[in-house]
C-alpha positions in Angstrom: 0.2 41.1 22.3 0.3 40.5 26.0 2.0 37.4 27.4 -1.1 35.9 29.0 -3.0 35.9 25.6 -0.3 34.1 23.6 -1.2 30.5 24.9 -4.8 31.0 24.0 -4.0 32.3 20.5 -1.6 29.4 19.9 -4.2 26.9 20.9 -6.7 28.5 18.5 -4.2 28.3 15.7 -3.5 24.7 16.5 -7.2 23.9 16.5 -7.7 25.6 13.1 -4.7 23.7 11.6 -6.0 20.4 13.0 -9.4 21.2 11.4 -7.9 21.8 8.0 -5.5 18.8 8.3 -8.2 16.4 9.6 -5.6 14.2 11.3 -5.0 13.7 15.0 -1.6 13.3 16.6 0.4 10.5 15.1 -2.4 9.4 12.7 -0.5 10.7 9.7 2.3 8.3 10.4 -0.1 5.4 10.6 0.2 4.9 14.3 -3.0 3.8 16.2 -4.5 2.4 13.0 -5.4 -1.2 12.2 -2.6 -3.1 10.4 -2.3 -5.9 7.9 0.2 -8.5 9.0 2.6 -10.0 6.5 2.6 -13.1 8.7 6.4 -13.1 8.6 8.0 -11.8 11.8 11.1 -10.5 10.1 9.0 -8.3 7.8 6.4 -7.2 10.4 9.1 -6.4 12.9 10.8 -4.1 10.4 7.7 -1.9 10.2 7.1 0.5 13.1 3.4 -0.6 13.2 4.2 -4.4 13.3 2.5 -4.7 9.9 1.2 -2.5 7.1 -0.9 0.3 8.4 -4.4 0.5 6.9 -6.3 3.7 6.0 -3.0 5.1 4.6 -1.3 5.6 1.2 1.4 3.2 0.0 3.5 3.1 -3.1 4.5 0.0 -4.9 7.1 0.2 -7.7 7.9 -2.2 -10.5 10.6 -1.4 -13.1 9.9 -2.6 -16.6 7.1 -5.0 -17.8 8.2 -7.9 -15.6 8.7 -5.8 -12.6 5.4 -4.1 -13.0 3.6 -7.4 -13.3 5.4 -8.5 -10.1 4.4 -5.3 -8.3 0.8 -5.9 -9.4 1.0 -9.5 -8.0 2.4 -8.3 -4.7 -0.4 -5.7 -4.5 -3.0 -8.4 -5.2 -1.4 -10.6 -2.5 -1.8 -7.8 0.0 -5.4 -7.2 -1.0 -6.1 -10.9 -0.8 -4.9 -10.9 2.8 -7.6 -8.3 3.7 -10.1 -11.1 3.9 -7.9 -13.9 5.2 -7.8 -12.8 8.9 -4.4 -11.2 8.5 -5.9 -7.8 9.3 -6.1 -6.4 12.8 -9.8 -6.2 13.2 -10.0 -3.6 15.9 -12.7 -1.1 16.1 -12.6 1.1 12.9 -10.8 -1.5 10.8 -12.1 -0.9 7.3 -11.7 -4.5 6.2 -14.2 -5.6 8.8 -17.1 -3.9 7.2 -16.2 -3.1 3.6 -15.6 -5.6 0.8 -15.0 -3.9 -2.5 -11.7 -3.1 -4.1 -11.4 -0.5 -6.9 -8.6 -0.8 -9.4 -8.0 2.3 -11.5 -6.2 1.9 -14.9 -5.1 4.2 -17.7 -6.8 3.7 -21.0 -3.5 3.3 -23.0 -2.3 0.6 -20.5 -5.5 -1.3 -21.1 -5.0 -1.1 -24.8 -1.4 -2.2 -24.6 -1.7 -4.9 -21.9 -5.4 -5.7 -21.7 -7.7 -5.8 -18.8 -6.4 -7.6 -15.6 -7.1 -11.3 -15.7 -9.6 -12.4 -13.2 -8.0 -15.9 -12.5 -4.7 -13.9 -11.9 -6.4 -12.0 -9.1 -7.7 -15.3 -7.6 -4.1 -16.8 -7.7 -3.1 -14.1 -5.3 -6.1 -14.5 -3.0 -8.0 -11.5 -4.3 -11.7 -12.3 -5.1 -12.4 -10.9 -8.6 -16.1 -10.7 -7.8 -15.4 -7.9 -5.3 -12.9 -6.1 -7.5 -14.2 -3.3 -9.7 -12.0 -2.1 -12.6 -12.2 1.6 -13.7 -10.2 3.5 -16.3 -9.0 7.0 -16.9 -7.4 8.7 -19.9 -4.3 9.7 -18.0 -2.7 9.9 -14.6 -4.8 13.0 -13.6 -8.0 11.0 -14.2 -6.7 8.0 -12.3 -5.7 10.1 -9.3 -9.0 11.9 -9.3 -10.9 8.5 -9.4 -8.7 7.3 -6.6 -9.5 10.3 -4.4 -13.2 10.1 -5.0 -13.2 6.3 -4.4 -11.4 6.7 -1.1 -14.3 8.7 0.1 -16.9 6.2 -1.1 -18.7 4.0 1.4 -18.4 0.2 0.9 -14.8 0.3 -0.3 -11.9 -1.6 1.4 -9.0 -0.4 -0.8 -8.2 1.5 -3.9 -5.4 0.8 -6.4 -4.3 3.3 -9.0 -1.7 2.9 -11.8 -0.1 6.2 -12.2 3.5 7.5 -12.6 3.2 11.3 -12.6 2.5 11.7 -8.8 3.8 14.7 -7.0 3.7 15.5 -3.3 0.5 17.5 -3.6 -1.4 14.7 -5.3 -0.1 12.1 -2.9 -1.0 14.3 0.1 -4.6 14.6 -1.1 -4.7 10.8 -1.4 -3.2 10.3 2.0 -5.7 12.7 3.6 -8.6 11.0 1.8 -7.4 7.6 2.9 -7.2 8.7 6.5 -10.6 10.4 6.4 -12.4 7.4 4.9 -10.4 4.7 6.6 -9.7 3.2 3.2 -6.2 1.9 2.2 -4.7 3.3 -1.0 -2.0 1.8 -3.2 -0.2 3.7 -6.1 1.3 1.3 -8.6 4.3 3.0 -10.4 6.7 1.9 -13.2 9.8 3.5 -11.7 11.7 6.3 -13.3 11.9 9.7 -11.6 10.6 9.1 -8.0 10.2 12.4 -6.1 9.2 12.4 -2.5 5.5 11.7 -1.8 3.2 11.6 1.2 3.0 7.8 1.1 3.6 6.1 4.4 5.7 3.3 2.7 7.3 2.8 -0.7 8.1 -0.8 -1.9 10.0 -2.0 -5.0 9.2 -5.4 -6.3 11.8 -7.2 -8.5 10.9 -10.6 -10.1 13.3 -13.5 -9.2 13.4 -16.8 -11.1 11.8 -19.6 -9.1 13.3 -22.9 -8.1 10.7 -25.3 -9.5 8.1 -24.7 -6.9 5.8 -22.8 -9.2 5.5 -20.0 -6.7 6.0 -16.3 -7.4 9.4 -15.2 -6.0 10.3 -11.6 -5.5 13.0 -9.4 -4.2 11.0 -7.2 -1.9 12.6 -3.8 -1.1 11.2 -1.5 1.5 12.7 1.7 0.1 10.9 4.2 2.3 9.1 3.9 5.6 8.1 6.6 8.0 9.7 6.0 11.3 11.6 3.0 9.9 14.6 2.1 7.9 15.0 0.6 4.4 15.2 -3.1 4.2 14.8 -6.0 1.7 13.9 -9.7 1.6 13.7 -12.5 -0.9 10.1 -13.7 -0.6 7.8 -16.3 -2.1 4.0 -16.3 -2.4 2.2 -19.5 -1.8 -1.1 -19.4 -3.7 -2.4 -22.5 -1.9 -2.2 -21.0 1.6 -2.3 -17.3 0.5 0.8 -16.7 2.6 4.2 -15.0 2.2 7.4 -16.9 3.0 10.7 -15.2 3.6 13.4 -17.2 1.8 16.3 -15.0 2.8 17.2 -11.5 4.1 19.7 -9.2 2.5 22.8 -7.7 4.1 24.6 -5.1 2.1 22.9 -6.4 -1.1 23.8 -10.0 -0.4 21.1 -12.6 0.5 21.4 -14.5 3.8 19.4 -17.6 4.6 16.4 -17.0 6.7 16.8 -17.7 10.4 14.2 -19.5 12.4 12.0 -17.4 14.6 10.4 -18.6 17.8 
């Protein structure tokens, strides 16, 4: 191949790859997308996007029954903030025009733990009226339902409870989320956690409250593209639908939260 033809061939290859990948430069990392602010500078500043990027895939992990319930509550709190003005409503923000949330469960989980409690959704700011519950026989069904839902008009976000998620499955979900501009959350129960295509991975650990009646969690940012792991002790105020950082962690030890201007 002559030297003058190589640049043209390379550009053709790049165009073909881009057409298959369906992502522009930087979009896969969440950059240039609308974000959902936590409303706490110490958390938002720890994320390369100054908030949680929308139209992407995120993992939320809860170990054991209590941990999974806390992970579900944290997910509901994030979803509730979609309609609270916390989102960056720039052009293309999915929350500005879409209202429905789809929550995909496994049949055996529903038999063991029951259907999610509507008032529980409301306690975390998520409107149960705009939340649709679906079910699948296993993880494969849940992941399929998630991918299809991410390509469905009128959807703001999709949540799926699944543990057997490999890189290929997660990559398909990430691409579907990007293509549809819909945010995806995978709720997992821990165990073996191979690498996935999710933009962030969070672990939520329940922490006993101090008489305020508020949910309190140790929130661990375990994986973040372009960022570093971090963790905070947070509370959820169900009256204001806001997070509060009680303390940060340094080397596993909590430190009191400093005031931010």
